[in-house]
SEBA-498191 format. One record per residue (C-alpha): residue in three letters; x negated, y, z. Coordinates in steps of 0.25 Angstrom, whole numbers. Layout:
# SEBA-498191
@residuo->ALA	east->X	north->Y	up->Z
...
# end
This chain:
# SEBA-498191
@residuo->UNK	east->-1	north->0	up->0
@residuo->UNK	east->-13	north->9	up->4
@residuo->UNK	east->-19	north->5	up->-8
@residuo->UNK	east->-6	north->10	up->-17
@residuo->UNK	east->-5	north->23	up->-10
@residuo->UNK	east->-20	north->26	up->-14
@residuo->UNK	east->-19	north->20	up->-29
@residuo->UNK	east->-6	north->30	up->-29
@residuo->UNK	east->-17	north->41	up->-24
@residuo->UNK	east->-27	north->38	up->-35
@residuo->UNK	east->-15	north->38	up->-46
@residuo->UNK	east->-12	north->51	up->-41
@residuo->UNK	east->-24	north->59	up->-41
@residuo->UNK	east->-27	north->51	up->-55
@residuo->UNK	east->-15	north->58	up->-60
@residuo->UNK	east->-19	north->71	up->-53
@residuo->UNK	east->-31	north->70	up->-61
@residuo->UNK	east->-26	north->67	up->-74
@residuo->UNK	east->-16	north->79	up->-72
@residuo->UNK	east->-28	north->87	up->-68
@residuo->UNK	east->-35	north->84	up->-80
@residuo->UNK	east->-22	north->86	up->-89
@residuo->UNK	east->-22	north->100	up->-83
@residuo->UNK	east->-36	north->103	up->-87
@residuo->UNK	east->-35	north->99	up->-100
@residuo->UNK	east->-24	north->108	up->-101
@residuo->UNK	east->-31	north->118	up->-96
@residuo->UNK	east->-43	north->115	up->-105
@residuo->UNK	east->-32	north->116	up->-116
@residuo->UNK	east->-28	north->131	up->-114
@residuo->UNK	east->-41	north->134	up->-112
@residuo->UNK	east->-43	north->132	up->-128
@residuo->UNK	east->-31	north->135	up->-132
@residuo->UNK	east->-17	north->145	up->-132
@residuo->UNK	east->-20	north->160	up->-134
@residuo->UNK	east->-16	north->166	up->-146
@residuo->UNK	east->-27	north->177	up->-150
@residuo->UNK	east->-28	north->192	up->-146
@residuo->UNK	east->-23	north->204	up->-155
@residuo->UNK	east->-33	north->214	up->-156
@residuo->UNK	east->-26	north->227	up->-160
@residuo->UNK	east->-33	north->240	up->-164
@residuo->UNK	east->-27	north->252	up->-159
@residuo->UNK	east->-31	north->264	up->-169
@residuo->UNK	east->-29	north->275	up->-160
@residuo->UNK	east->-34	north->271	up->-147
@residuo->UNK	east->-45	north->265	up->-151
@residuo->UNK	east->-43	north->249	up->-145
@residuo->UNK	east->-40	north->238	up->-148
@residuo->UNK	east->-30	north->231	up->-140
@residuo->UNK	east->-31	north->215	up->-138
@residuo->UNK	east->-18	north->208	up->-138
@residuo->UNK	east->-16	north->194	up->-131
@residuo->UNK	east->-6	north->187	up->-140
@residuo->UNK	east->-2	north->178	up->-130
@residuo->UNK	east->4	north->187	up->-121
@residuo->UNK	east->5	north->200	up->-129
@residuo->UNK	east->-2	north->210	up->-121
@residuo->UNK	east->-14	north->218	up->-123
@residuo->UNK	east->-24	north->212	up->-115
@residuo->UNK	east->-37	north->222	up->-119
@residuo->UNK	east->-39	north->234	up->-126
@residuo->UNK	east->-53	north->236	up->-133
@residuo->UNK	east->-58	north->251	up->-136
@residuo->UNK	east->-66	north->252	up->-149
@residuo->UNK	east->-69	north->265	up->-158
@residuo->UNK	east->-60	north->273	up->-166
@residuo->UNK	east->-48	north->269	up->-174
@residuo->UNK	east->-48	north->255	up->-174
@residuo->UNK	east->-39	north->249	up->-186
@residuo->UNK	east->-43	north->236	up->-192
@residuo->UNK	east->-45	north->223	up->-183
@residuo->UNK	east->-49	north->208	up->-184
@residuo->UNK	east->-50	north->197	up->-175
@residuo->UNK	east->-62	north->186	up->-180
@residuo->UNK	east->-58	north->171	up->-180
@residuo->UNK	east->-64	north->167	up->-164
@residuo->UNK	east->-58	north->178	up->-160
@residuo->UNK	east->-71	north->183	up->-154
@residuo->UNK	east->-70	north->197	up->-162
@residuo->UNK	east->-61	north->208	up->-166
@residuo->UNK	east->-66	north->218	up->-178
@residuo->UNK	east->-59	north->232	up->-177
@residuo->UNK	east->-61	north->242	up->-189
@residuo->UNK	east->-61	north->258	up->-187
@residuo->UNK	east->-56	north->266	up->-197
@residuo->UNK	east->-59	north->280	up->-203
@residuo->UNK	east->-73	north->285	up->-196
@residuo->UNK	east->-80	north->275	up->-189
@residuo->UNK	east->-81	north->263	up->-199
@residuo->UNK	east->-83	north->253	up->-187
@residuo->UNK	east->-79	north->237	up->-186
@residuo->UNK	east->-77	north->236	up->-170
@residuo->UNK	east->-81	north->221	up->-166
@residuo->UNK	east->-75	north->217	up->-154
@residuo->UNK	east->-78	north->205	up->-145
@residuo->UNK	east->-65	north->197	up->-140
@residuo->UNK	east->-72	north->192	up->-129
@residuo->UNK	east->-74	north->206	up->-123
@residuo->UNK	east->-64	north->214	up->-130
@residuo->UNK	east->-77	north->224	up->-132
@residuo->UNK	east->-81	north->228	up->-146
@residuo->UNK	east->-94	north->221	up->-147
@residuo->UNK	east->-99	north->230	up->-160
@residuo->UNK	east->-94	north->239	up->-172
@residuo->UNK	east->-97	north->237	up->-184
@residuo->UNK	east->-101	north->249	up->-195
@residuo->UNK	east->-92	north->247	up->-208
@residuo->UNK	east->-87	north->255	up->-220
@residuo->UNK	east->-77	north->268	up->-220
@residuo->UNK	east->-65	north->266	up->-213
@residuo->UNK	east->-64	north->251	up->-209
@residuo->UNK	east->-49	north->246	up->-209
@residuo->UNK	east->-47	north->232	up->-210
@residuo->UNK	east->-55	north->220	up->-205
@residuo->UNK	east->-54	north->205	up->-207
@residuo->UNK	east->-64	north->194	up->-202
@residuo->UNK	east->-68	north->181	up->-209
@residuo->UNK	east->-62	north->167	up->-205
@residuo->UNK	east->-75	north->163	up->-201
@residuo->UNK	east->-77	north->176	up->-193
@residuo->UNK	east->-91	north->181	up->-200
@residuo->UNK	east->-86	north->192	up->-208
@residuo->UNK	east->-77	north->204	up->-205
@residuo->UNK	east->-72	north->212	up->-217
@residuo->UNK	east->-69	north->227	up->-216
@residuo->UNK	east->-60	north->236	up->-225
@residuo->UNK	east->-66	north->250	up->-224
@residuo->UNK	east->-57	north->259	up->-231
@residuo->UNK	east->-63	north->270	up->-235
@residuo->UNK	east->-76	north->263	up->-239
@residuo->UNK	east->-67	north->255	up->-249
@residuo->UNK	east->-76	north->242	up->-243
@residuo->UNK	east->-75	north->229	up->-234
@residuo->UNK	east->-86	north->228	up->-224
@residuo->UNK	east->-91	north->214	up->-220
@residuo->UNK	east->-96	north->213	up->-205
@residuo->UNK	east->-102	north->200	up->-201
@residuo->UNK	east->-97	north->196	up->-188
@residuo->UNK	east->-110	north->192	up->-183
@residuo->UNK	east->-119	north->203	up->-186
@residuo->UNK	east->-108	north->214	up->-185
@residuo->UNK	east->-114	north->219	up->-196
@residuo->UNK	east->-107	north->223	up->-209
@residuo->UNK	east->-116	north->213	up->-222
@residuo->UNK	east->-108	north->220	up->-234
@residuo->UNK	east->-97	north->230	up->-239
@residuo->UNK	east->-87	north->225	up->-250
@residuo->UNK	east->-81	north->237	up->-256
@residuo->UNK	east->-66	north->232	up->-260
@residuo->UNK	east->-54	north->243	up->-264
@residuo->UNK	east->-50	north->257	up->-259
@residuo->UNK	east->-47	north->258	up->-244
@residuo->UNK	east->-49	north->244	up->-241
@residuo->UNK	east->-40	north->242	up->-227
@residuo->UNK	east->-36	north->229	up->-225
@residuo->UNK	east->-44	north->214	up->-226
@residuo->UNK	east->-41	north->199	up->-224
@residuo->UNK	east->-50	north->187	up->-226
@residuo->UNK	east->-44	north->174	up->-231
@residuo->UNK	east->-44	north->162	up->-224
@residuo->UNK	east->-56	north->156	up->-230
@residuo->UNK	east->-64	north->168	up->-230
@residuo->UNK	east->-66	north->168	up->-244
@residuo->UNK	east->-60	north->182	up->-246
@residuo->UNK	east->-56	north->196	up->-241
@residuo->UNK	east->-44	north->203	up->-244
@residuo->UNK	east->-46	north->217	up->-245
@residuo->UNK	east->-34	north->228	up->-245
@residuo->UNK	east->-37	north->241	up->-252
@residuo->UNK	east->-27	north->252	up->-248
@residuo->UNK	east->-31	north->262	up->-258
@residuo->UNK	east->-33	north->254	up->-271
@residuo->UNK	east->-21	north->243	up->-269
@residuo->UNK	east->-28	north->231	up->-268
@residuo->UNK	east->-35	north->219	up->-263
@residuo->UNK	east->-50	north->216	up->-263
@residuo->UNK	east->-53	north->204	up->-263
@residuo->UNK	east->-67	north->200	up->-259
@residuo->UNK	east->-74	north->187	up->-260
@residuo->UNK	east->-79	north->186	up->-246
@residuo->UNK	east->-92	north->177	up->-252
@residuo->UNK	east->-98	north->187	up->-261
@residuo->UNK	east->-91	north->198	up->-252
@residuo->UNK	east->-88	north->205	up->-267
@residuo->UNK	east->-73	north->209	up->-272
@residuo->UNK	east->-67	north->196	up->-279
@residuo->UNK	east->-55	north->205	up->-284
@residuo->UNK	east->-45	north->215	up->-281
@residuo->UNK	east->-30	north->213	up->-279
@residuo->UNK	east->-18	north->224	up->-284
@residuo->UNK	east->-8	north->224	up->-273
@residuo->UNK	east->1	north->234	up->-269
@residuo->UNK	east->0	north->249	up->-264
@residuo->UNK	east->-10	north->254	up->-251
@residuo->UNK	east->-12	north->240	up->-247
@residuo->UNK	east->-16	north->238	up->-231
@residuo->UNK	east->-15	north->223	up->-225
@residuo->UNK	east->-19	north->208	up->-228
@residuo->UNK	east->-18	north->196	up->-222
@residuo->UNK	east->-21	north->181	up->-230
@residuo->UNK	east->-13	north->171	up->-226
@residuo->UNK	east->-18	north->158	up->-220
@residuo->UNK	east->-20	north->149	up->-231
@residuo->UNK	east->-26	north->161	up->-240
@residuo->UNK	east->-18	north->160	up->-252
@residuo->UNK	east->-10	north->174	up->-250
@residuo->UNK	east->-14	north->188	up->-245
@residuo->UNK	east->-4	north->198	up->-239
@residuo->UNK	east->-7	north->213	up->-243
@residuo->UNK	east->1	north->224	up->-236
@residuo->UNK	east->5	north->235	up->-245
@residuo->UNK	east->7	north->248	up->-237
@residuo->UNK	east->11	north->257	up->-248
@residuo->UNK	east->20	north->247	up->-256
@residuo->UNK	east->26	north->241	up->-246
@residuo->UNK	east->22	north->227	up->-247
@residuo->UNK	east->14	north->215	up->-248
@residuo->UNK	east->6	north->211	up->-257
@residuo->UNK	east->4	north->195	up->-257
@residuo->UNK	east->-10	north->190	up->-264
@residuo->UNK	east->-11	north->175	up->-268
@residuo->UNK	east->-26	north->174	up->-264
@residuo->UNK	east->-29	north->163	up->-276
@residuo->UNK	east->-25	north->171	up->-288
@residuo->UNK	east->-28	north->185	up->-278
@residuo->UNK	east->-14	north->191	up->-285
@residuo->UNK	east->-2	north->197	up->-278
@residuo->UNK	east->8	north->187	up->-278
@residuo->UNK	east->19	north->194	up->-272
@residuo->UNK	east->23	north->207	up->-266
@residuo->UNK	east->32	north->208	up->-253
@residuo->UNK	east->38	north->222	up->-248
@residuo->UNK	east->38	north->224	up->-235
@residuo->UNK	east->38	north->236	up->-226
@residuo->UNK	east->34	north->250	up->-226
@residuo->UNK	east->19	north->252	up->-225
@residuo->UNK	east->14	north->237	up->-223
@residuo->UNK	east->-1	north->237	up->-216
@residuo->UNK	east->-4	north->224	up->-209
@residuo->UNK	east->-1	north->210	up->-212
@residuo->UNK	east->-4	north->196	up->-208
@residuo->UNK	east->1	north->182	up->-211
@residuo->UNK	east->5	north->171	up->-200
@residuo->UNK	east->-5	north->160	up->-199
@residuo->UNK	east->5	north->150	up->-206
@residuo->UNK	east->5	north->159	up->-218
@residuo->UNK	east->20	north->159	up->-217
@residuo->UNK	east->22	north->175	up->-215
@residuo->UNK	east->17	north->187	up->-217
@residuo->UNK	east->17	north->199	up->-208
@residuo->UNK	east->17	north->214	up->-213
@residuo->UNK	east->16	north->226	up->-204
@residuo->UNK	east->23	north->238	up->-209
@residuo->UNK	east->19	north->250	up->-204
@residuo->UNK	east->29	north->262	up->-209
@residuo->UNK	east->41	north->250	up->-207
@residuo->UNK	east->37	north->246	up->-193
@residuo->UNK	east->39	north->232	up->-196
@residuo->UNK	east->34	north->220	up->-200
@residuo->UNK	east->38	north->211	up->-213
@residuo->UNK	east->37	north->197	up->-211
@residuo->UNK	east->35	north->189	up->-225
@residuo->UNK	east->37	north->176	up->-226
@residuo->UNK	east->24	north->170	up->-236
@residuo->UNK	east->32	north->159	up->-243
@residuo->UNK	east->42	north->169	up->-249
@residuo->UNK	east->33	north->182	up->-247
@residuo->UNK	east->46	north->188	up->-242
@residuo->UNK	east->49	north->198	up->-231
@residuo->UNK	east->57	north->190	up->-221
@residuo->UNK	east->58	north->200	up->-210
@residuo->UNK	east->54	north->214	up->-205
@residuo->UNK	east->51	north->215	up->-190
@residuo->UNK	east->50	north->227	up->-183
@residuo->UNK	east->38	north->232	up->-175
@residuo->UNK	east->31	north->244	up->-170
@residuo->UNK	east->28	north->259	up->-176
@residuo->UNK	east->18	north->256	up->-187
@residuo->UNK	east->14	north->240	up->-188
@residuo->UNK	east->1	north->239	up->-193
@residuo->UNK	east->-8	north->226	up->-190
@residuo->UNK	east->-2	north->214	up->-188
@residuo->UNK	east->-6	north->199	up->-186
@residuo->UNK	east->1	north->185	up->-182
@residuo->UNK	east->-4	north->177	up->-171
@residuo->UNK	east->-12	north->164	up->-175
@residuo->UNK	east->0	north->155	up->-170
@residuo->UNK	east->10	north->164	up->-181
@residuo->UNK	east->21	north->168	up->-169
@residuo->UNK	east->17	north->182	up->-166
@residuo->UNK	east->15	north->195	up->-175
@residuo->UNK	east->7	north->206	up->-170
@residuo->UNK	east->10	north->220	up->-176
@residuo->UNK	east->1	north->234	up->-172
@residuo->UNK	east->11	north->244	up->-172
@residuo->UNK	east->2	north->256	up->-175
@residuo->UNK	east->11	north->268	up->-170
@residuo->UNK	east->17	north->262	up->-159
@residuo->UNK	east->6	north->256	up->-152
@residuo->UNK	east->11	north->242	up->-152
@residuo->UNK	east->9	north->228	up->-157
@residuo->UNK	east->22	north->221	up->-159
@residuo->UNK	east->23	north->207	up->-158
@residuo->UNK	east->32	north->199	up->-168
@residuo->UNK	east->36	north->185	up->-166
@residuo->UNK	east->37	north->177	up->-178
@residuo->UNK	east->47	north->166	up->-176
@residuo->UNK	east->56	north->177	up->-175
@residuo->UNK	east->49	north->190	up->-180
@residuo->UNK	east->52	north->199	up->-169
@residuo->UNK	east->45	north->207	up->-162
@residuo->UNK	east->42	north->200	up->-147
@residuo->UNK	east->32	north->208	up->-141
@residuo->UNK	east->25	north->223	up->-142
@residuo->UNK	east->11	north->225	up->-137
@residuo->UNK	east->6	north->240	up->-132
@residuo->UNK	east->-9	north->243	up->-139
@residuo->UNK	east->-17	north->255	up->-141
@residuo->UNK	east->-13	north->266	up->-150
@residuo->UNK	east->-11	north->265	up->-165
@residuo->UNK	east->-13	north->249	up->-166
@residuo->UNK	east->-17	north->245	up->-181
@residuo->UNK	east->-22	north->231	up->-178
@residuo->UNK	east->-25	north->231	up->-193
@residuo->UNK	east->-30	north->216	up->-197
@residuo->UNK	east->-29	north->204	up->-190
@residuo->UNK	east->-31	north->208	up->-176
@residuo->UNK	east->-29	north->195	up->-169
@residuo->UNK	east->-37	north->181	up->-171
@residuo->UNK	east->-32	north->168	up->-178
@residuo->UNK	east->-35	north->156	up->-169
@residuo->UNK	east->-25	north->146	up->-169
@residuo->UNK	east->-32	north->135	up->-166
@residuo->UNK	east->-34	north->130	up->-153
@residuo->UNK	east->-48	north->123	up->-154
@residuo->UNK	east->-53	north->138	up->-157
@residuo->UNK	east->-45	north->145	up->-146
@residuo->UNK	east->-56	north->146	up->-136
@residuo->UNK	east->-60	north->160	up->-139
@residuo->UNK	east->-46	north->167	up->-138
@residuo->UNK	east->-46	north->160	up->-124
@residuo->UNK	east->-55	north->163	up->-119
@residuo->UNK	east->-52	north->179	up->-121
@residuo->UNK	east->-38	north->176	up->-116
@residuo->UNK	east->-43	north->171	up->-102
@residuo->UNK	east->-52	north->183	up->-102
@residuo->UNK	east->-39	north->192	up->-104
@residuo->UNK	east->-32	north->184	up->-95
@residuo->UNK	east->-21	north->179	up->-105
@residuo->UNK	east->-11	north->168	up->-104
@residuo->UNK	east->-13	north->156	up->-111
@residuo->UNK	east->-4	north->147	up->-120
@residuo->UNK	east->-3	north->132	up->-115
@residuo->UNK	east->-8	north->124	up->-128
@residuo->UNK	east->2	north->116	up->-136
@residuo->UNK	east->-7	north->104	up->-127
@residuo->UNK	east->-2	north->107	up->-116
@residuo->UNK	east->10	north->99	up->-120
@residuo->UNK	east->2	north->86	up->-123
@residuo->UNK	east->-5	north->89	up->-109
@residuo->UNK	east->9	north->89	up->-100
@residuo->UNK	east->13	north->76	up->-108
@residuo->UNK	east->-1	north->69	up->-105
@residuo->UNK	east->1	north->72	up->-91
@residuo->UNK	east->16	north->68	up->-88
@residuo->UNK	east->12	north->55	up->-96
@residuo->UNK	east->1	north->53	up->-86
@residuo->UNK	east->11	north->56	up->-74
@residuo->UNK	east->21	north->46	up->-78
@residuo->UNK	east->11	north->34	up->-80
@residuo->UNK	east->7	north->37	up->-66
@residuo->UNK	east->21	north->37	up->-60
@residuo->UNK	east->21	north->24	up->-67
@residuo->UNK	east->9	north->19	up->-63
@residuo->UNK	east->12	north->22	up->-48
# end
């Protein structure tokens, strides 16, 4: 009888140990997954960058930068953020996301606007509006390696998923210059609408969406033929553009009509206009595709759109005149690549989202509990 009691105790201790190991495994799994990336918002008038935790929809830090920050791009590993300063400074600031501080500034061309990072994170492409050029920055040395001359007043810039081409929007010549990245030369120019500004490439690299601000339209370019295959009418003065991670939707920020046009990329038709704040400009979709962040320049806010309902579900107050022209959010969504942002989330005391593996761990624990009860 005594021995049976001891045996039960041993089994109980074994169960506790197993559950403890299970809990530890859960914590380890949470530590490498979960957090959505941070949004980096350039505030043009307050000379700052607001950092928003997209898990909680709150500003976790504000980084002081130089005058008139406008364009913004995040490296694929989410370790650095590149910010352009328009008009007089002609520089790009480099922010370290671990410390949320500017660690370098790079001299580029005259009046830098748009900025984009290559998929491998080795190069940054900066559109210099008054120099009619693209500066190519080496991300390791933080130095310009070459300047590529394009059309008149380049503004938006985007890199294809394979890194082979850069699409540059020439506001003054109503064209898109397509750069071959292996030779750093312009391969061809494509005529689009009046005063094009924003640009986004679909995840599969097959199409490019270009906002034509003075035509109130979006040109869709087939990257195989580099021709405009269709033109979509949208709101007044379309500026920023972003494509969902699954490639099924394109989101267009219309500055003068204060709304976002949602385009179904299968039909290239607007399915709804979502009204946001005053003067929407920059727009980006979260990596899981559940939300769209829109920078409202004249409301000093960020509107958060739920993509399932196409309604604004949150508003975040930021600095003065947020523009956030470019891909202002990281694109990490694979659990194996989440280490960097999770460290950042812990540093800023952000809650983590429980991973999908949690359900499997709970099921394993319940199974062990059942087997233990059967054996007693």
